[in-house]
Backbone as CSV, one residue per row, in Angstrom:
resi,resn,N_x,N_y,N_z,CA_x,CA_y,CA_z,C_x,C_y,C_z
1,MET,8.367,0.410,11.369,9.132,-0.700,10.865,8.101,-1.884,10.694
2,LEU,8.601,-2.839,9.920,7.881,-4.059,9.767,8.304,-5.134,10.859
3,PRO,7.327,-5.922,11.223,7.797,-6.999,12.254,8.553,-8.124,11.529
4,THR,9.332,-8.806,12.305,9.918,-9.973,11.889,8.854,-11.034,11.829
5,GLU,8.986,-12.110,11.268,7.971,-13.219,11.249,7.753,-13.735,12.688
6,MET,8.680,-13.791,13.555,8.503,-14.158,14.945,7.710,-13.215,15.653
7,GLN,7.932,-11.874,15.417,7.214,-10.947,16.075,5.701,-10.932,15.670
8,TRP,5.543,-11.148,14.335,4.163,-11.179,13.746,3.436,-12.348,14.557
9,GLU,4.061,-13.503,14.694,3.437,-14.733,15.253,3.088,-14.526,16.580
10,ALA,4.022,-13.881,17.398,3.757,-13.511,18.684,2.662,-12.545,18.830
11,ALA,2.351,-11.636,18.031,1.310,-10.574,18.046,-0.038,-11.290,17.625
12,ALA,0.001,-12.383,16.873,-1.149,-12.995,16.398,-1.532,-14.128,17.363
13,GLU,-0.794,-14.505,18.369,-1.092,-15.530,19.392,-2.409,-15.194,19.895
14,GLY,-3.225,-16.258,20.048,-4.482,-16.117,20.659,-5.611,-15.727,19.673
15,GLU,-5.259,-15.499,18.390,-6.297,-15.285,17.348,-6.993,-16.582,16.936
16,GLN,-8.287,-16.405,16.823,-9.122,-17.603,16.614,-9.646,-17.410,15.195
17,LEU,-9.994,-18.572,14.460,-10.614,-18.590,13.160,-11.847,-17.837,13.122
18,GLY,-12.688,-17.888,14.302,-13.913,-17.200,14.348,-13.810,-15.676,14.268
19,GLY,-12.551,-15.131,14.657,-12.237,-13.728,14.498,-11.674,-13.391,13.311
20,ALA,-11.476,-14.133,12.345,-10.885,-13.972,11.089,-11.884,-13.509,10.085
21,HIS,-11.389,-12.639,9.192,-12.406,-12.300,8.109,-12.581,-13.376,7.075
22,PHE,-13.378,-14.324,7.291,-13.430,-15.460,6.421,-14.894,-16.066,6.440
23,GLY,-15.498,-16.494,5.533,-16.750,-17.129,5.656,-17.505,-16.856,4.259
24,GLN,-18.589,-17.457,4.249,-19.545,-17.224,3.059,-20.750,-16.342,3.544
25,PRO,-21.117,-15.262,2.765,-20.437,-14.782,1.708,-19.066,-14.023,1.980
26,TYR,-18.225,-13.917,0.976,-16.867,-13.350,1.254,-16.967,-11.839,1.330
27,GLY,-18.111,-11.104,1.330,-18.284,-9.629,1.384,-18.104,-9.155,-0.050
28,ASN,-17.376,-8.062,-0.239,-17.459,-7.189,-1.454,-16.300,-7.737,-2.333
29,GLY,-15.601,-8.833,-2.058,-14.506,-9.260,-2.919,-13.252,-8.431,-2.724
30,ALA,-13.042,-7.816,-1.571,-11.848,-7.016,-1.428,-11.630,-6.897,-0.049
31,PRO,-10.507,-6.302,0.406,-10.304,-6.125,1.936,-11.374,-5.186,2.487
32,GLU,-11.623,-5.561,3.803,-12.625,-4.793,4.544,-11.803,-3.805,5.427
33,ASN,-12.733,-2.770,5.959,-12.330,-1.944,7.161,-11.982,-2.770,8.289
34,ILE,-10.979,-2.390,8.997,-10.666,-3.021,10.147,-11.499,-2.903,11.373
35,GLY,-11.482,-3.864,12.315,-12.307,-3.562,13.537,-13.608,-4.206,13.485
36,LYS,-13.988,-4.998,12.417,-15.294,-5.645,12.389,-15.565,-6.840,13.396
37,PHE,-14.434,-7.330,13.899,-14.393,-8.419,14.817,-13.622,-8.053,16.080
38,GLU,-13.717,-8.733,17.010,-13.181,-8.497,18.354,-11.632,-8.573,18.231
39,ALA,-11.055,-7.761,18.983,-9.601,-7.793,19.078,-9.049,-9.101,19.773
40,ASN,-7.932,-9.562,19.295,-7.310,-10.795,20.042,-6.947,-10.474,21.428
41,SER,-6.330,-11.462,22.191,-5.885,-11.304,23.517,-4.773,-10.202,23.738
42,HIS,-4.144,-9.729,22.596,-3.063,-8.684,22.693,-3.825,-7.372,22.309
43,GLY,-5.030,-7.278,22.158,-5.707,-6.010,21.639,-5.472,-5.691,20.294
44,LEU,-5.099,-6.627,19.470,-4.927,-6.370,18.006,-6.101,-6.941,17.199
45,TYR,-6.399,-6.137,16.076,-7.436,-6.495,15.129,-7.021,-7.157,13.860
46,ASP,-7.733,-8.113,13.396,-7.710,-8.568,12.113,-6.299,-9.171,11.818
47,MET,-5.762,-9.895,12.657,-4.549,-10.486,12.286,-4.574,-11.638,11.234
48,MET,-5.728,-12.035,11.052,-5.919,-13.186,9.974,-7.158,-12.829,9.156
49,GLY,-7.033,-13.049,7.766,-8.125,-13.142,7.013,-8.478,-11.812,6.273
50,ASN,-7.860,-10.639,6.536,-8.360,-9.506,5.651,-7.144,-9.402,4.727
51,VAL,-5.969,-9.036,4.984,-4.958,-9.176,3.897,-3.721,-9.885,4.529
52,TYR,-2.956,-10.487,3.807,-1.663,-10.936,4.206,-0.826,-9.700,4.670
53,GLU,0.010,-9.967,5.502,0.992,-8.903,6.032,2.378,-9.153,5.938
54,TRP,3.080,-8.165,5.358,4.443,-8.253,5.138,5.285,-8.475,6.470
55,THR,6.321,-9.232,6.479,7.306,-9.306,7.517,8.658,-8.807,6.878
56,LEU,9.589,-8.697,7.761,10.992,-8.463,7.282,11.654,-9.767,6.997
57,SER,11.188,-10.942,7.379,11.873,-12.144,7.338,11.985,-12.787,5.807
58,GLU,13.003,-13.334,5.551,13.203,-13.866,4.206,12.444,-15.185,3.980
59,PHE,12.071,-15.568,2.817,11.296,-16.825,2.450,12.302,-17.453,1.404
60,GLY,12.754,-18.603,1.787,13.520,-19.283,0.757,14.952,-18.929,0.869
61,PRO,15.872,-19.866,0.306,17.303,-19.700,0.516,17.915,-18.524,-0.288
62,ASP,17.308,-18.054,-1.179,17.906,-16.955,-2.053,17.580,-15.632,-1.429
63,GLY,16.703,-15.418,-0.452,16.196,-14.277,0.174,15.492,-13.306,-0.643
64,LYS,15.091,-13.625,-1.901,14.348,-12.789,-2.829,13.083,-12.500,-2.328
65,ASN,12.359,-13.471,-1.857,10.905,-13.228,-1.389,10.875,-13.086,0.042
66,LYS,9.887,-12.375,0.515,9.661,-12.053,1.996,8.454,-12.848,2.469
67,VAL,8.460,-13.178,3.673,7.273,-13.924,4.340,6.196,-12.879,4.525
68,VAL,4.997,-13.391,4.089,3.802,-12.727,4.455,2.940,-13.852,5.327
69,ARG,2.188,-13.195,6.324,1.470,-13.952,7.209,-0.029,-13.523,7.325
70,GLY,-0.741,-14.417,7.798,-2.274,-14.053,8.174,-3.254,-14.256,7.177
71,GLY,-3.077,-14.827,6.043,-4.123,-15.085,5.019,-4.783,-13.861,4.755
72,ALA,-5.696,-13.914,3.704,-6.194,-12.747,3.082,-7.836,-13.053,2.874
73,TRP,-8.448,-11.942,2.414,-9.840,-12.070,2.201,-10.131,-13.097,1.081
74,ASN,-9.154,-13.430,0.185,-9.435,-14.475,-0.959,-8.715,-15.786,-0.605
75,SER,-8.414,-15.939,0.691,-7.660,-17.225,1.078,-8.595,-18.466,1.382
76,ALA,-8.282,-19.530,0.991,-8.953,-20.737,1.516,-8.883,-20.891,3.162
77,SER,-9.737,-21.589,3.754,-9.681,-21.586,5.111,-8.470,-22.186,5.755
78,HIS,-7.741,-23.136,4.966,-6.587,-23.783,5.512,-5.357,-22.789,5.493
79,PHE,-5.485,-21.602,4.897,-4.361,-20.584,5.043,-4.678,-19.715,6.270
80,LEU,-5.819,-19.868,6.802,-6.059,-18.882,8.043,-5.661,-19.551,9.315
81,ARG,-4.372,-19.793,9.429,-3.858,-20.221,10.677,-2.599,-19.163,10.980
82,THR,-2.348,-19.019,12.287,-1.261,-18.190,12.579,0.112,-18.870,12.171
83,SER,0.128,-20.104,12.068,1.348,-20.799,11.669,1.623,-20.816,10.103
84,ASP,0.683,-20.577,9.344,0.863,-20.369,7.877,1.775,-19.340,7.478
85,ARG,2.585,-19.659,6.492,3.515,-18.669,5.928,3.588,-18.885,4.448
86,VAL,3.774,-17.788,3.801,3.660,-17.732,2.355,4.908,-16.637,1.850
87,GLY,5.542,-17.047,0.772,6.499,-16.161,0.379,6.081,-15.293,-0.875
88,LYS,6.366,-13.986,-0.923,5.906,-13.238,-1.954,7.234,-12.135,-2.323
89,ASP,7.162,-11.756,-3.580,8.214,-10.868,-3.965,7.848,-9.518,-3.504
90,PRO,8.734,-8.818,-2.938,8.326,-7.468,-2.347,8.518,-6.413,-3.473
91,GLU,9.010,-6.826,-4.621,9.056,-5.851,-5.841,7.763,-5.755,-6.562
92,LEU,6.729,-6.689,-6.272,5.479,-6.773,-6.867,4.361,-6.226,-5.998
93,ARG,3.393,-5.893,-6.717,2.098,-5.439,-6.065,1.141,-6.467,-5.935
94,TYR,0.278,-6.540,-4.902,-0.582,-7.575,-4.528,-1.938,-6.945,-3.999
95,SER,-2.998,-7.379,-4.472,-4.276,-6.774,-3.943,-4.734,-7.398,-2.627
96,ASP,-3.894,-8.491,-2.241,-4.337,-9.177,-0.958,-3.246,-9.085,0.038
97,VAL,-2.154,-8.132,-0.047,-1.187,-7.971,0.845,-1.087,-6.676,1.330
98,GLY,-0.955,-6.362,2.702,-0.716,-5.039,3.141,0.371,-5.269,4.261
99,PHE,0.391,-4.285,5.257,1.391,-4.244,6.190,0.935,-3.633,7.570
100,ARG,1.600,-4.047,8.512,1.230,-3.557,9.904,2.550,-3.206,10.554
101,CYS,2.629,-1.918,11.001,3.934,-1.461,11.610,4.080,-1.906,13.055
102,VAL,5.375,-2.000,13.466,5.552,-2.296,14.977,6.535,-1.303,15.337
103,LYS,6.356,-1.009,16.703,7.107,-0.048,17.386,7.880,-0.831,18.461
104,PRO,9.283,-0.730,18.432,10.090,-1.485,19.460,9.541,-1.200,20.895
105,SER,9.649,-2.070,21.802,9.331,-1.976,23.189,10.340,-1.175,23.934
106,GLN,10.231,-0.535,24.964,11.251,0.067,25.708,12.361,-0.866,25.877
107,ARG,12.067,-2.105,26.269,13.215,-3.064,26.463,14.006,-3.258,25.337
108,GLU,13.398,-3.433,24.129,14.120,-3.611,22.894,14.944,-2.502,22.561
109,GLY,14.460,-1.227,22.801,15.041,0.054,22.351,16.151,0.422,23.258
110,GLN,16.462,-0.233,24.335,17.542,0.117,25.291,18.905,-0.390,24.800
């Protein structure tokens, strides 16, 4: 399942801009394989700067768009913050949006 926006932000906590896939040159102009940078304090890789990641959370009052987080390979540096949020239409395809699945903890699953 996809994380909520709050779950995504909690997982990204501790991520630093230096660990994001961002800088000059931009690489090959497309998403990169994961794990090129160190994991964050939760042991997760590439929470920022490779591709935006879908969440289950709605963006905007009509609920049509969903929140994506994390910035992407083609993002300007000001989008590479764990607090940045963007709304995208889940019915469309994007070259800079992917997903990260979450598994409920035992505590959540009880």
